[in-house]
N, C-alpha and C positions, 0 to 999 in steps of 0.2 A: 558490584563490578560485572557480574554475569548479565544483569539487566541491561547495562550499558552496551555490552557486546551484542546482546540480542537486538536491541534497538538499532545499533550500528549496522548489523547485517541486514536487517529489514529495510532500513532507509537506503543503504547502498543498492540492494536488489531493486528497489522501486525507483531509484534515480535514473535508471536507463529507460528512455522513452518507449522502446518496444516492449520491455517487461511491464511497464506501467499499463500499456495498452492491452497486454495479455491479461493482466489482473482485471482491467475494465471489462474485457470480453467474458471472463469467467464469472463476473458478478452476476450475469444472467443465467448461469448454469454450466454444468460440466461440458467440456468439448474435447474432441480428439486433437492430436497434433496437426493432422491434416486440415481440420476445420479452422484451427487457429491460423495456420499458415495461409490458407486461402483468404481468410478475413483480413489479414494484415498485408497480404501481398509479399510474403517472405517465403524463402525456401524452407523445407522441413528441417534440414540440419541446423539452420539458424534458430528456428523456433525451439528445437530440442535443446540447444545450448542455453537459451533463455529460460526454458522451463527447468533445466537442471539447477540454474542459479536460484530461481524462485523456490524450488524444492529444497535446496540446501538451506535457504533462509527460513524454511518452514511455512512459506506462504501458500504452497499448493501441495496437493497429494495426487498420486497417480493410481489408477485402477486398471490393470491389464484385462482386456476382454478380447479373447482370441488373438488376432495379430495387431490389435489396436491398443493404444494407450490413451485412456480417458483421464483428463486432468480436471480437478475442481479446487476451488479455494478452501483453505483452512481458515476458519473464522478467528481462532484464538490470537494469532499475531496481530490481526487488524483490531481486535478488541483491546489488546494491550497497548497498541499505538493510540487508539482513541482515548484510553485512560490517561496515557502520558500527556496527550495534548490538552485534555480537560484539566490536568493539574496546573496548567498555566492560566486557565480562565480567570481565576480569582485575582491573579496579578494584573492581567489586562484590565479587568473591570475596575480594580482599585486605581490604576493609572488613568483610566478614562474619567473616573469620578474626580480625581485630582485636577485633571485638565479642565473638566467642566467647572469646578469651583474657581479655578484660576481665570477662566474666560469670563465667568459671571462677575468676578471681582474687577476685572479690567473694564467691563461694561458698566460698572457702578451699581450692580444689583445687590 
């Protein structure tokens, strides 16, 4: 049950387009709130709210440096999501194989 709650909070956090764009920006490396705001054309308070949601979901971590807050991605939640998605791959492959067999049968092969 804990795993489902974790995945749910991760997916909810990423479902909002601005938060997904923040994750995309942070993929290239750590950024300050101001840099993120400038890149997205948002105001700093908006970005801070989005970063708080991402932080609560465990997707980002913050490092205070002087009066700046530098955010970076945490890889673990994304790795867990990747593992979850991969768990469906064998199901998809099996269904595609069945579809291929059916289509071949229809074509008389």
